[in-house]
MARLUM-325248 format. One record per residue (C-alpha): residue in one letter; x, z, y. Coordinates in nm, 3 decimals, decimal comma, padded with zeros to 5 digits, m for minus. Example, Ala and Ser with C-alpha at 12.3 -4.5 7.8 and 13.67 -1.06 7.14 Angstrom:
<voti 'A' <01,230 00,780 m00,450>>
<voti 'S' <01,367 00,714 m00,106>>
# end
This chain:
<voti 'M' <m00,010 m00,015 00,016>>
<voti 'N' <00,175 m00,122 00,333>>
<voti 'R' <00,210 00,110 00,653>>
<voti 'A' <m00,033 m00,078 00,857>>
<voti 'R' <m00,297 m00,055 00,587>>
<voti 'L' <m00,251 00,317 00,573>>
<voti 'A' <m00,343 00,316 00,969>>
<voti 'V' <m00,625 00,167 00,967>>
<voti 'L' <m00,711 00,421 00,666>>
<voti 'A' <m00,623 00,715 00,883>>
<voti 'A' <m00,763 00,560 01,160>>
<voti 'T' <m01,093 00,552 01,039>>
<voti 'A' <m01,090 00,810 00,735>>
<voti 'V' <m00,955 01,191 00,877>>
<voti 'F' <m01,142 01,381 00,568>>
<voti 'T' <m01,404 01,256 00,303>>
<voti 'L' <m01,778 01,437 00,312>>
<voti 'A' <m01,828 01,463 m00,082>>
<voti 'G' <m02,176 01,323 m00,151>>
<voti 'C' <m02,185 01,119 00,189>>
<voti 'G' <m02,072 00,810 00,309>>
<voti 'S' <m01,980 00,860 00,684>>
<voti 'T' <m01,625 00,808 00,868>>
<voti 'T' <m01,469 00,938 01,148>>
<voti 'T' <m01,284 00,685 01,373>>
<voti 'H' <m00,982 00,795 01,590>>
<voti 'E' <m00,634 00,626 01,648>>
<voti 'P' <m00,349 00,853 01,519>>
<voti 'T' <m00,111 00,979 01,784>>
<voti 'E' <00,189 00,774 01,844>>
<voti 'L' <00,526 00,969 01,778>>
<voti 'K' <00,728 01,113 02,052>>
<voti 'K' <01,121 01,106 02,055>>
<voti 'I' <01,264 01,400 01,937>>
<voti 'R' <01,582 01,542 01,951>>
<voti 'E' <01,731 01,645 01,616>>
<voti 'V' <01,840 01,931 01,520>>
<voti 'V' <01,818 01,975 01,125>>
<voti 'E' <01,799 01,643 00,894>>
<voti 'G' <01,559 01,599 00,567>>
<voti 'V' <01,827 01,509 00,273>>
<voti 'E' <01,660 01,310 m00,021>>
<voti 'V' <01,847 01,504 m00,335>>
<voti 'W' <01,654 01,228 m00,578>>
<voti 'S' <01,349 01,024 m00,631>>
<voti 'I' <01,123 00,869 m00,828>>
<voti 'D' <00,802 00,700 m00,899>>
<voti 'V' <00,544 00,845 m01,166>>
<voti 'G' <00,313 00,577 m01,010>>
<voti 'E' <00,027 00,567 m00,817>>
<voti 'S' <m00,284 00,832 m00,809>>
<voti 'L' <m00,633 00,737 m00,841>>
<voti 'T' <m00,783 01,013 m00,621>>
<voti 'G' <m00,443 01,099 m00,399>>
<voti 'L' <m00,394 01,435 m00,475>>
<voti 'L' <m00,182 01,506 m00,772>>
<voti 'T' <00,031 01,755 m00,777>>
<voti 'P' <00,341 01,892 m00,954>>
<voti 'V' <00,398 02,155 m01,061>>
<voti 'V' <00,807 02,389 m01,011>>
<voti 'T' <00,895 02,613 m01,347>>
<voti 'P' <01,186 02,784 m01,401>>
<voti 'N' <01,348 02,500 m01,637>>
<voti 'A' <01,146 02,203 m01,514>>
<voti 'V' <00,949 02,012 m01,287>>
<voti 'F' <00,605 01,893 m01,406>>
<voti 'A' <00,423 01,585 m01,282>>
<voti 'A' <00,220 01,318 m01,278>>
<voti 'G' <00,104 00,964 m01,161>>
<voti 'E' <m00,147 00,745 m01,280>>
<voti 'Q' <m00,197 00,742 m01,648>>
<voti 'T' <00,118 00,967 m01,718>>
<voti 'I' <00,271 01,334 m01,762>>
<voti 'Y' <00,634 01,397 m01,689>>
<voti 'R' <00,922 01,660 m01,718>>
<voti 'L' <01,162 01,638 m01,536>>
<voti 'N' <01,520 01,761 m01,452>>
<voti 'P' <01,530 01,952 m01,128>>
<voti 'T' <01,815 01,908 m01,064>>
<voti 'D' <01,876 01,541 m01,111>>
<voti 'G' <01,499 01,439 m01,162>>
<voti 'E' <01,562 01,286 m01,507>>
<voti 'T' <01,316 01,211 m01,665>>
<voti 'V' <01,339 01,471 m02,003>>
<voti 'W' <01,004 01,308 m02,165>>
<voti 'K' <00,667 01,112 m02,053>>
<voti 'V' <00,336 01,091 m02,262>>
<voti 'E' <00,083 00,799 m02,163>>
<voti 'L' <m00,279 00,899 m02,198>>
<voti 'K' <m00,586 00,667 m02,220>>
<voti 'S' <m00,731 00,732 m01,882>>
<voti 'P' <m00,624 00,810 m01,560>>
<voti 'I' <m00,505 01,138 m01,417>>
<voti 'T' <m00,773 01,272 m01,176>>
<voti 'A' <m00,664 01,613 m01,181>>
<voti 'G' <m00,296 01,824 m01,271>>
<voti 'V' <m00,114 01,943 m01,278>>
<voti 'G' <m00,090 02,270 m01,413>>
<voti 'S' <00,160 02,484 m01,613>>
<voti 'D' <00,336 02,761 m01,671>>
<voti 'G' <00,632 02,668 m01,808>>
<voti 'H' <00,494 02,643 m02,120>>
<voti 'V' <00,134 02,504 m02,116>>
<voti 'V' <00,063 02,166 m01,943>>
<voti 'A' <m00,276 02,027 m01,856>>
<voti 'V' <m00,411 01,749 m01,663>>
<voti 'A' <m00,760 01,609 m01,622>>
<voti 'T' <m00,913 01,257 m01,655>>
<voti 'A' <m01,172 01,020 m01,567>>
<voti 'A' <m01,306 01,020 m01,895>>
<voti 'G' <m01,366 01,380 m01,801>>
<voti 'E' <m01,131 01,527 m01,996>>
<voti 'L' <m00,911 01,872 m02,000>>
<voti 'E' <m00,582 01,788 m02,172>>
<voti 'V' <m00,339 01,946 m02,259>>
<voti 'F' <00,028 01,947 m02,412>>
<voti 'D' <00,330 02,260 m02,494>>
<voti 'E' <00,606 02,210 m02,273>>
<voti 'D' <00,767 01,933 m02,521>>
<voti 'G' <00,515 01,725 m02,463>>
<voti 'K' <00,303 01,803 m02,792>>
<voti 'A' <m00,092 01,730 m02,828>>
<voti 'L' <m00,247 02,087 m02,828>>
<voti 'W' <m00,614 02,052 m02,795>>
<voti 'K' <m00,869 01,849 m02,526>>
<voti 'V' <m01,213 01,901 m02,394>>
<voti 'K' <m01,486 01,726 m02,307>>
<voti 'L' <m01,562 01,894 m01,907>>
<voti 'S' <m01,895 01,910 m01,757>>
<voti 'S' <m01,837 01,728 m01,486>>
<voti 'E' <m01,504 01,519 m01,280>>
<voti 'M' <m01,204 01,738 m01,230>>
<voti 'N' <m00,964 01,714 m00,876>>
<voti 'V' <m00,861 02,074 m00,847>>
<voti 'P' <m00,524 02,129 m01,081>>
<voti 'P' <m00,578 02,335 m01,327>>
<voti 'L' <m00,461 02,696 m01,349>>
<voti 'I' <m00,252 02,858 m01,627>>
<voti 'G' <m00,180 03,185 m01,704>>
<voti 'S' <m00,224 03,493 m01,929>>
<voti 'G' <m00,268 03,284 m02,227>>
<voti 'F' <m00,581 03,063 m02,008>>
<voti 'V' <m00,633 02,753 m01,863>>
<voti 'I' <m00,871 02,768 m01,626>>
<voti 'V' <m01,068 02,475 m01,481>>
<voti 'R' <m01,312 02,403 m01,167>>
<voti 'T' <m01,515 02,118 m01,210>>
<voti 'A' <m01,757 01,896 m00,962>>
<voti 'D' <m02,031 02,071 m01,037>>
<voti 'T' <m01,883 02,398 m00,912>>
<voti 'R' <m01,866 02,556 m01,288>>
<voti 'V' <m01,559 02,758 m01,311>>
<voti 'T' <m01,428 02,767 m01,714>>
<voti 'A' <m01,181 02,999 m01,890>>
<voti 'F' <m00,984 02,849 m02,210>>
<voti 'D' <m00,801 02,983 m02,477>>
<voti 'A' <m00,463 02,824 m02,335>>
<voti 'M' <m00,333 02,773 m02,708>>
<voti 'T' <m00,641 02,667 m02,893>>
<voti 'G' <m00,883 02,528 m02,672>>
<voti 'E' <m01,159 02,748 m02,728>>
<voti 'R' <m01,388 02,822 m02,447>>
<voti 'K' <m01,394 03,223 m02,289>>
<voti 'W' <m01,582 03,216 m02,026>>
<voti 'R' <m01,752 02,970 m01,755>>
<voti 'Y' <m01,924 03,096 m01,430>>
<voti 'Q' <m02,129 02,878 m01,227>>
<voti 'A' <m02,101 02,884 m00,857>>
<voti 'Q' <m02,412 02,800 m00,590>>
<voti 'T' <m02,356 02,366 m00,605>>
<voti 'P' <m02,384 02,237 m00,216>>
<voti 'A' <m02,569 01,934 m00,057>>
<voti 'L' <m02,184 01,837 00,089>>
<voti 'T' <m01,872 01,923 00,057>>
<voti 'V' <m01,514 01,878 00,209>>
<voti 'R' <m01,255 01,704 m00,027>>
<voti 'S' <m00,907 01,820 00,045>>
<voti 'A' <m00,637 01,951 m00,164>>
<voti 'A' <m00,766 02,266 m00,316>>
<voti 'Q' <m00,623 02,478 m00,561>>
<voti 'M' <m00,655 02,787 m00,723>>
<voti 'R' <m00,466 03,084 m00,729>>
<voti 'F' <m00,374 03,428 m00,955>>
<voti 'S' <m00,362 03,719 m00,720>>
<voti 'P' <m00,390 04,117 m00,816>>
<voti 'A' <m00,774 04,133 m00,739>>
<voti 'G' <m00,810 03,802 m01,012>>
<voti 'V' <m00,850 03,414 m00,972>>
<voti 'L' <m00,954 03,294 m00,649>>
<voti 'I' <m01,187 03,007 m00,549>>
<voti 'G' <m01,222 02,887 m00,246>>
<voti 'Q' <m01,644 02,795 m00,281>>
<voti 'A' <m01,787 02,510 m00,040>>
<voti 'N' <m02,060 02,802 00,093>>
<voti 'G' <m01,728 02,953 00,288>>
<voti 'R' <m01,713 03,228 00,073>>
<voti 'L' <m01,380 03,291 m00,145>>
<voti 'L' <m01,475 03,445 m00,432>>
<voti 'A' <m01,257 03,645 m00,700>>
<voti 'L' <m01,291 03,635 m01,089>>
<voti 'N' <m01,143 03,879 m01,316>>
<voti 'A' <m01,015 03,793 m01,690>>
<voti 'Q' <m01,402 03,838 m01,811>>
<voti 'G' <m01,508 03,568 m01,591>>
<voti 'H' <m01,715 03,872 m01,356>>
<voti 'T' <m01,687 03,912 m00,984>>
<voti 'V' <m01,464 04,140 m00,832>>
<voti 'F' <m01,539 04,056 m00,513>>
<voti 'D' <m01,697 03,737 m00,276>>
<voti 'A' <m01,604 03,734 00,064>>
<voti 'V' <m01,728 03,589 00,350>>
<voti 'I' <m01,475 03,347 00,514>>
<voti 'A' <m01,717 03,149 00,733>>
<voti 'Q' <m02,122 03,112 00,810>>
<voti 'P' <m02,287 02,802 00,809>>
<voti 'K' <m02,351 02,712 01,202>>
<voti 'G' <m02,606 02,440 01,304>>
<voti 'I' <m02,849 02,248 01,184>>
<voti 'T' <m02,781 01,900 01,012>>
<voti 'E' <m02,631 01,974 00,669>>
<voti 'V' <m02,301 01,836 00,814>>
<voti 'E' <m02,282 02,067 01,057>>
<voti 'R' <m02,310 02,409 00,856>>
<voti 'L' <m02,009 02,269 00,662>>
<voti 'C' <m01,805 02,564 00,637>>
<voti 'D' <m01,599 02,452 00,277>>
<voti 'V' <m01,324 02,698 00,227>>
<voti 'V' <m01,021 02,482 00,221>>
<voti 'G' <m00,668 02,433 00,046>>
<voti 'T' <m00,528 02,686 m00,134>>
<voti 'P' <m00,527 03,085 m00,097>>
<voti 'L' <m00,239 03,250 00,019>>
<voti 'V' <m00,152 03,562 m00,197>>
<voti 'D' <00,165 03,730 m00,169>>
<voti 'A' <00,229 04,173 m00,186>>
<voti 'Q' <00,048 04,218 00,169>>
<voti 'M' <m00,238 03,981 00,217>>
<voti 'M' <m00,474 03,741 00,062>>
<voti 'C' <m00,607 03,468 00,307>>
<voti 'A' <m00,798 03,197 00,339>>
<voti 'A' <m00,929 02,910 00,571>>
<voti 'A' <m01,256 02,772 00,652>>
<voti 'F' <m01,369 02,419 00,772>>
<voti 'Q' <m01,530 02,450 01,066>>
<voti 'G' <m01,483 02,813 01,048>>
<voti 'N' <m01,201 03,074 01,065>>
<voti 'V' <m00,891 03,186 00,888>>
<voti 'L' <m00,923 03,518 00,748>>
<voti 'C' <m00,666 03,747 00,565>>
<voti 'M' <m00,710 04,049 00,368>>
<voti 'S' <m00,525 04,367 00,244>>
<voti 'A' <m00,390 04,264 m00,094>>
<voti 'K' <m00,460 04,629 m00,181>>
<voti 'N' <m00,837 04,687 m00,096>>
<voti 'G' <m00,975 04,416 00,001>>
<voti 'R' <m01,018 04,524 00,381>>
<voti 'T' <m01,039 04,258 00,635>>
<voti 'L' <m00,707 04,275 00,866>>
<voti 'W' <m00,753 03,975 01,129>>
<voti 'R' <m00,941 03,653 01,141>>
<voti 'N' <m00,939 03,386 01,359>>
<voti 'E' <m01,205 03,094 01,429>>
<voti 'V' <m01,037 02,730 01,316>>
<voti 'D' <m01,139 02,380 01,196>>
<voti 'A' <m00,900 02,375 00,899>>
<voti 'V' <m00,858 02,140 00,662>>
<voti 'T' <m00,598 02,306 00,444>>
<voti 'G' <m00,557 02,635 00,346>>
<voti 'P' <m00,292 02,871 00,516>>
<voti 'V' <00,066 02,869 00,470>>
<voti 'S' <00,281 03,205 00,588>>
<voti 'D' <00,690 03,184 00,656>>
<voti 'G' <00,627 03,588 00,649>>
<voti 'E' <00,648 03,645 01,020>>
<voti 'R' <00,349 03,374 01,137>>
<voti 'V' <00,065 03,219 00,934>>
<voti 'F' <00,021 02,841 00,955>>
<voti 'V' <m00,295 02,620 00,927>>
<voti 'V' <m00,342 02,264 01,049>>
<voti 'T' <m00,722 02,117 01,163>>
<voti 'S' <m00,965 01,850 01,094>>
<voti 'R' <m00,775 01,680 01,404>>
<voti 'G' <m00,431 01,746 01,270>>
<voti 'E' <m00,287 02,025 01,477>>
<voti 'I' <m00,061 02,243 01,356>>
<voti 'N' <m00,223 02,665 01,454>>
<voti 'A' <00,011 02,939 01,376>>
<voti 'Y' <m00,040 03,323 01,393>>
<voti 'D' <00,145 03,594 01,406>>
<voti 'Y' <00,149 03,765 01,015>>
<voti 'Q' <00,067 04,101 01,107>>
<voti 'T' <m00,192 04,067 01,369>>
<voti 'G' <m00,276 03,691 01,421>>
<voti 'K' <m00,240 03,702 01,742>>
<voti 'P' <m00,210 03,263 01,793>>
<voti 'L' <00,127 03,167 01,853>>
<voti 'W' <00,174 02,836 01,904>>
<voti 'V' <m00,028 02,495 01,867>>
<voti 'N' <00,121 02,169 01,809>>
<voti 'K' <m00,044 01,814 01,919>>
<voti 'D' <00,254 01,585 01,863>>
<voti 'L' <00,057 01,492 01,496>>
<voti 'T' <m00,299 01,454 01,635>>
<voti 'W' <m00,543 01,281 01,427>>
<voti 'R' <m00,205 01,171 01,202>>
<voti 'T' <m00,355 01,383 00,895>>
<voti 'P' <m00,114 01,588 00,844>>
<voti 'S' <m00,087 01,798 00,486>>
<voti 'A' <m00,032 02,150 00,488>>
<voti 'P' <00,310 02,285 00,550>>
<voti 'V' <00,585 02,373 00,339>>
<voti 'V' <00,817 02,650 00,445>>
<voti 'M' <01,179 02,489 00,431>>
<voti 'D' <01,394 02,775 00,560>>
<voti 'R' <01,365 03,104 00,755>>
<voti 'D' <01,248 02,883 01,087>>
<voti 'V' <01,182 02,519 00,978>>
<voti 'I' <00,855 02,422 00,811>>
<voti 'A' <00,767 02,080 00,652>>
<voti 'L' <00,454 01,814 00,654>>
<voti 'G' <00,418 01,461 00,583>>
<voti 'D' <00,173 01,239 00,741>>
<voti 'F' <m00,069 00,909 00,642>>
<voti 'D' <00,271 00,687 00,748>>
<voti 'G' <00,491 00,875 00,494>>
<voti 'E' <00,668 01,042 00,790>>
<voti 'I' <00,790 01,387 00,696>>
<voti 'H' <00,801 01,607 01,027>>
<voti 'L' <01,005 01,923 01,008>>
<voti 'M' <00,943 02,171 01,232>>
<voti 'D' <01,090 02,499 01,441>>
<voti 'S' <00,798 02,779 01,258>>
<voti 'R' <00,935 02,958 01,596>>
<voti 'T' <00,776 02,709 01,865>>
<voti 'G' <00,611 02,456 01,683>>
<voti 'E' <00,867 02,229 01,844>>
<voti 'I' <00,927 01,903 01,607>>
<voti 'I' <01,312 01,912 01,540>>
<voti 'G' <01,362 01,646 01,284>>
<voti 'R' <01,222 01,338 01,113>>
<voti 'T' <01,261 01,167 00,839>>
<voti 'D' <01,031 00,920 00,545>>
<voti 'V' <00,915 00,892 00,226>>
<voti 'D' <00,734 00,564 00,046>>
<voti 'G' <00,385 00,668 00,109>>
<voti 'A' <00,131 00,882 00,210>>
<voti 'V' <00,168 01,269 00,221>>
<voti 'R' <m00,154 01,404 00,126>>
<voti 'V' <m00,082 01,708 m00,041>>
<voti 'Q' <00,138 01,987 00,021>>
<voti 'P' <00,508 01,973 m00,098>>
<voti 'V' <00,611 02,207 m00,343>>
<voti 'P' <00,888 02,483 m00,279>>
<voti 'M' <01,152 02,419 m00,498>>
<voti 'G' <01,506 02,586 m00,460>>
<voti 'E' <01,651 02,492 m00,141>>
<voti 'G' <01,390 02,287 m00,049>>
<voti 'A' <01,087 02,087 m00,129>>
<voti 'L' <00,884 01,820 m00,366>>
<voti 'I' <00,657 01,538 m00,205>>
<voti 'Q' <00,424 01,361 m00,355>>
<voti 'T' <00,282 01,045 m00,175>>
<voti 'V' <m00,007 00,861 m00,290>>
<voti 'E' <00,175 00,596 m00,379>>
<voti 'G' <00,381 00,777 m00,666>>
<voti 'E' <00,689 00,883 m00,520>>
<voti 'L' <00,814 01,200 m00,601>>
<voti 'T' <01,087 01,301 m00,414>>
<voti 'Y' <01,324 01,609 m00,382>>
<voti 'L' <01,449 01,684 00,003>>
<voti 'R' <01,668 01,954 00,147>>
<voti 'I' <01,724 01,995 00,524>>
<voti 'E' <02,026 01,998 00,677>>
<voti 'K' <02,170 02,086 01,005>>
<voti 'K' <02,311 01,816 01,242>>
<voti 'E' <02,672 01,787 01,316>>
# end
C-alpha cells in the first residue's frame, strides 16, 4: 500500500465505528522541521505479512518474539530477528498474538481459536461464538478470549476445555481500536463498550465494575464512550481511558479513584512512572502527572495523523507511529518531538517494549526492532 493511498485513508477514517458506515474527513497535519536530538536505529526487520485487520501485535517473552501476519505465526530470535519456526494456517489471522512463552494463540477469520506450544506444535483449536479482533490473553493456565459479541471466555491452556464464560452487554455501536486485556492484582481487566472497566477473577466472577465514563448526548454516536486500548497496570495504579470520556486512575490496592481527567481518548493510557500519556481522537498527545493527574502538556504536531499509543523508549523519550509510517521520538518531559525515523507502512498498534528498544509492526507486515541513540 503506497503512502499516497495511506494519506487518503487517514484523511477519511480517523477511527472506525463498528456497526456504522460513517467516516469523518480531516486533513492530516504537515510535519514540521525538528531539531533532532535522538535518532531511531533499526536493529533488525522482518516481513511477517500484511494484516487482515491491521491490529496484529507481537508478544515478547524472555526467550522469544512471537508474531503473526496474513496466515502465518512466527517465533523469532529477539537478538537478530531470525525465524526459529513458522506455522502456516488455513485462514487469515484476525487477532493475536497471545503468549506466555509456553503457549501461543491466535484467532482466525474462520472464527477459530488456534493454540500451539512454544515449539509450534498444534495443541488444540475451538470454534468461537463470534469474530475476534482482541489478542488472546494467556496466563495462570488459561487462554482468555474476548469476541465481538462481548463474550469473555476462558479455556484450559493445555486441553482447550472451556472453564467459564462471561456475557457483557452488547452495544449498538462500538469504537474499533487496538484493544487488549490485561492481568492485574484484581483479576483480568477488560474495557467495556459502555464506559466501564471490568475485572474478572479466575472463576470468571466480577471483582469490580468501575465507571470510567458516562454516556452523554442524544444520538448513539454522541453516546459512545468505549474504554479504548489497553488498561495500564503497575504496582501502584490501574488506569483506563474512554472515547468521548475520561482517563481515570485507581489504586491497585483498593480500587479507590486517585484522579481523573476529561479526554476524548482513542488509546489506552501509557506511563513512564512520572507521567501518563493518552492520544486523543484528533491525534493530540496529552501528558498528565502520574501522581496527581495534573495536565502537563499537549502536543498538537500530529493532529489527524492517527498516531498510535506511545511506547516508553527510555527515561525521557517516548515513541509513537502514524498513518504514514513515521516514527516520532518525543521528549516525555516537554512533549517536543526530538527525533524521527520511518518504517514501511502505517502503524496502528502500540509498539511493544523489548530490551532497550521497541518492536513496531505495521499494517503492511513489517516488524522492526528499533532502538534510539543520541545524535552527536
